[in-house]
N, C-alpha and C positions, 0 to 999 in steps of 0.2 A: 466147900471144896478146898483141898490143900494139895500142893504139888511139891515134892521133895526130889532134888537132883541126887541121883546115886553115883553116876559115872558119866563123864563126857570125854570122848576121844575124837580124833579127826572124822571118823566115819561111823561111830557108834554113840548113841545117846541112851542112857538108862535113867528112868525116873519113876516115881511112885505117885499115883493120884489117889486121894481119899475123898469120899463123898459122892461117888458116881455109882451107877448101876452097870450091869453087863451090856445093856443096850447102848448106852452112851460110849462105853469103852470100845465096843465093836464098831460103832459109827466112826469114831476117830481113826481106828485102824483102816477101815474100808475107804474113808475119805482120802487118806494119805496114799494108799496103793492105787486107787482108781482115778482120782481127780487132781492129783498134783502134776502139772505139765513138766515134761522134760524134752530136751532137744535130742533128736536121733536122725540118722540119715534115712530119707524117704524115697529118694529117687537116685539111680545110678546109670550114667551113660558111659558105656565102654568104648574107648578109642582104640585100645589094644589090650589083648589078654592072651598071652602065650602060655600061661601057667597050665598045670594039669587039671585045674578046677574049672567047672562050667561057670559061665557068667552068673547064673542064678545063685550058685553056692557062695561065690565071692560077694555078691550083693547081700546075701543073707548075713554073712560074717560082718560086713561093714555096718549093716543096720543094727547089729547087736553091740557095736562099740559104744560104751557110754560116753557122752560128750558133756563137758562142763556146760551148765545151763545158767543163763542170765535172764531171770523172769522179769526184770525191769526194762529190758531193752527189746524184748520180743513178745509178740502176741500169738495166741492160738489163731490158726487160719480163719476159723469161723467167727473170731472176735475182732479181727483186724479191719481197719478202715478201708482196705483194698477189696474187701468182700470176697476173699478167697482167690483173687487173681494172681497173687504172689508179689511180694514187695520186700524191701530190706527190713521191714518191721516184723515179718512173719516167716522169712526163710533165709537160709545161709548157704553160700556156695563153697564147696570144698574140692580139692584136686588131689590126685595122687599119681606120681610117676616113680617107677622103680625098674631097675635093670639088674638081671642076674649075673652071676650066681649070688643069691641072697635069700634070706627069709624076710618077707615083707611084713613089717609090724604096724601097728596103729599109729605109731609116731610118724609114719610116712605121709599121713594125711595133713594137707596144708589148708588151713581155714582162712577165709576172707576177713574173719573177725578173730584177732589173736586171743580174745577172751573165751571164745568157744573152741575148745580143742579136746582131744581125747583124754578121758580122766586117767587113763593108764597107757603108758607108751609102748609096752612090750606085749600087747595082745596080737598073736600071730594071725595074719590074713591068708597068706599062701606062701608057697615056695617057688622061687624062679631058678631054673637051671642057667647054665652059662649062655649068655646072649638073649634070653628070654626077657620080655618086657610086659609091664602092666601099667596102663595109663587110663585113668578114669576121671570123670567129672561127676560130682554128686551134689544134691541138694538136701539140706537138713531142715526139719520143721519141728515146731513144738507139737506134742501130742499127749494123749492121756492113756494111762494103763488100762482103762476100761475098754479102749479101742484096740490097742495092740500091746502085747507083753514087753516089747522092746522099750516102751515108754515108762514102764514101772520104775519108780525112783529108788526102790530098795525093799528090804524085808522089815515088816512091822508085825510085832506079836506082843501079847501081854499074858501075865500070869495073875490069877486071883488068889488073894490070901485073906482069911484062912481058906481051906479047901472049899469046894462048891457047896458048903453048907447053907450059904445064902440063897441057894436055889430052893430050899425047902420052904414050904408055904409059911408065911408069917415072919420070916427072917428079915432083918433090917439090912439092906444092901449097903447103907451108908457106913456100916462098920467094917466093910470089906476094902482092902487095899488092892489096887491094880498096878502091878509093876510092868511098864512099857519098855520094850527094847526096840529102838529104831536103828537099823543098819543101812547106810547109804551105799548105792552102787557107784557113787562118784559124781553124779551129775549135780547134786545139791548136797548141802550139809544136812545132817539129821535135824538141826534146828529149823533150817529153811523148810524142810519137808513138813515138819509139825505145824509151823506157822501157816504155811500155805494151804495145808489140808484143812485146817480149822477155818481159815479165811474163805475158802471155797465152799465149805459147808454152810457157813454163815450166809454166804451169798445165795445159796439154794434156798435156805429158809426165808430170806427176804423175798425171793421170787415167788414162793408159795404164798406168803402173806399178801403180796400185791395181787396175786391171782384170786385169792379168796375175797379180797375187797370188791372185786368186780362181779362176784356171784351175788345175785339178787335173791 
């Protein structure tokens, strides 16, 4: 196997892998999209909402705001030592207070952890007319893309070269190059997405291996 870097930007990573087959290529893609945890708003408590949008719509928009994610400091709820009860290791509190006239942007979210904040400041949440107010308390948690689309860390796809001739019977897939493009939504860097996707896939393989050893 050989990996060649093609291009590296803040939110896009392009590289070529040689010596793998379509199954492995697609496994890498699916693991990144489905199994890489990201932080997202999971609960919203409205203290005041004078905007024209229903609470449910505002909640939906808040949930889709990408949040910078620190995988070293937070655990998935099901993997946390609190066993899902909720603690500083698996959840984070955020607040938002705004008064019109204004457009409420994602930058208005105030996080209890300065490292976990909106990846983009100018994502519109709602519009407030003169004197209207929006006040909320929210809880963000790590989650997986396979559970909810708001947790997907980015776009991952690949191209096979040469054309899909390797699919023909008898063709040697090791002579095929796979160009991967990983584009981050801002929660993690493309490199972090790739490393975590592979790490979690390895973990699943280890779990299968342990389970097989128990089979008599």
